[in-house]
C-alpha positions as CSV (number, residue, x, y, z in Angstrom):
1,X,41.0,-8.4,-73.4
2,X,42.5,-5.8,-75.6
3,X,40.0,-2.9,-75.9
4,X,42.2,-1.1,-78.4
5,X,42.1,-3.9,-81.0
6,X,40.9,-2.5,-84.3
7,X,40.0,0.7,-82.6
8,X,42.3,3.1,-84.5
9,X,44.7,3.5,-87.4
10,X,47.9,5.4,-87.2
11,X,48.1,8.2,-89.7
12,X,51.5,9.6,-88.7
13,X,54.1,8.8,-86.1
14,X,57.4,10.4,-85.1
15,X,59.3,11.1,-81.9
16,X,57.2,14.2,-80.9
17,X,53.8,13.3,-82.3
18,X,51.4,10.5,-83.1
19,X,48.2,11.1,-85.1
20,X,45.5,8.4,-85.2
21,X,42.0,8.1,-86.5
22,X,39.4,6.3,-84.5
23,X,37.0,3.7,-86.0
24,X,33.3,4.4,-86.3
25,X,30.6,3.9,-83.8
26,X,30.3,0.2,-84.8
27,X,33.4,-0.7,-82.8
28,X,32.4,-2.7,-79.7
29,X,33.9,-0.1,-77.3
30,X,31.6,2.6,-78.7
31,X,28.6,0.4,-78.5
32,X,29.2,-0.2,-74.8
33,X,30.2,3.3,-73.8
34,X,27.6,4.8,-74.0
35,X,24.6,3.5,-76.0
36,X,23.0,6.4,-77.9
37,X,26.0,8.7,-77.2
38,X,29.2,6.8,-78.1
39,X,32.4,8.3,-76.6
40,X,35.9,6.9,-76.0
41,X,36.6,6.1,-72.4
42,X,39.4,8.3,-71.1
43,X,41.6,5.4,-70.0
44,X,41.8,4.2,-73.6
45,X,43.6,7.4,-74.7
46,X,46.4,6.1,-72.4
47,X,46.1,2.5,-73.5
48,X,46.3,3.5,-77.2
49,X,49.4,5.6,-76.6
50,X,51.1,2.7,-74.7
51,X,50.2,0.2,-77.5
52,X,51.6,2.5,-80.2
53,X,54.8,3.2,-78.2
54,X,55.1,-0.5,-77.3
55,X,55.6,0.2,-73.6
56,X,53.9,-0.3,-70.3
57,X,52.7,2.7,-68.4
58,X,54.1,2.2,-64.8
59,X,52.5,5.2,-63.2
60,X,50.0,8.0,-64.1
61,X,51.0,11.1,-62.3
62,X,48.3,13.4,-63.7
63,X,45.4,13.0,-66.0
64,X,42.9,15.6,-67.0
65,X,40.2,14.8,-69.5
66,X,38.8,18.0,-71.0
67,X,36.5,17.1,-73.9
68,X,34.8,14.0,-75.4
69,X,36.5,11.8,-77.9
70,X,34.0,10.6,-80.5
71,X,34.0,7.9,-83.2
72,X,35.9,8.9,-86.3
73,X,37.8,11.6,-84.5
74,X,41.4,12.2,-85.7
75,X,43.5,12.6,-82.5
76,X,46.9,14.2,-82.2
77,X,49.2,13.1,-79.3
78,X,51.8,15.7,-78.7
79,X,54.6,14.0,-76.8
80,X,57.0,15.8,-74.4
81,X,59.7,13.5,-72.8
82,X,61.3,14.6,-69.6
83,X,63.7,12.0,-68.1
84,X,61.6,9.0,-67.1
85,X,58.3,11.0,-67.5
86,X,56.2,11.5,-70.6
87,X,53.7,14.3,-70.9
88,X,50.9,14.1,-73.4
89,X,48.9,17.0,-74.7
90,X,46.1,15.4,-76.7
91,X,44.0,17.4,-79.2
92,X,41.5,16.8,-82.0
93,X,42.6,17.5,-85.5
94,X,39.9,20.0,-86.1
95,X,39.9,23.7,-86.9
96,X,40.2,24.7,-83.3
97,X,42.6,21.9,-82.2
98,X,40.1,21.1,-79.5
99,X,41.9,20.0,-76.3
100,X,41.0,16.5,-75.2
101,X,43.3,15.6,-72.4
102,X,46.6,16.3,-70.6
103,X,48.4,13.3,-69.1
104,X,51.7,12.9,-67.3
105,X,53.0,9.3,-66.9
106,X,56.0,7.1,-66.5
């Protein structure tokens, strides 16, 4: 089952950054997690990135989830590539650029 199906739209994509917009609370993932307070499960931040990049994540070395990701959020994936590793600094596209997560993976 692909939990990311119809979950987001890509607004901008280049080598260093991907910007997406999440769907609204009517998407099945938000109805299931959590009823009455819909948030995006943290693992889906990684799955979305893998799907956009068309690659399989082999190993997650570090993952720190800092703030909730909500329906309709616009999310910025800042991408830093180091050899085989990819570091992601994920923020909301709001006034404060609210930090969502930091992830290091292969």
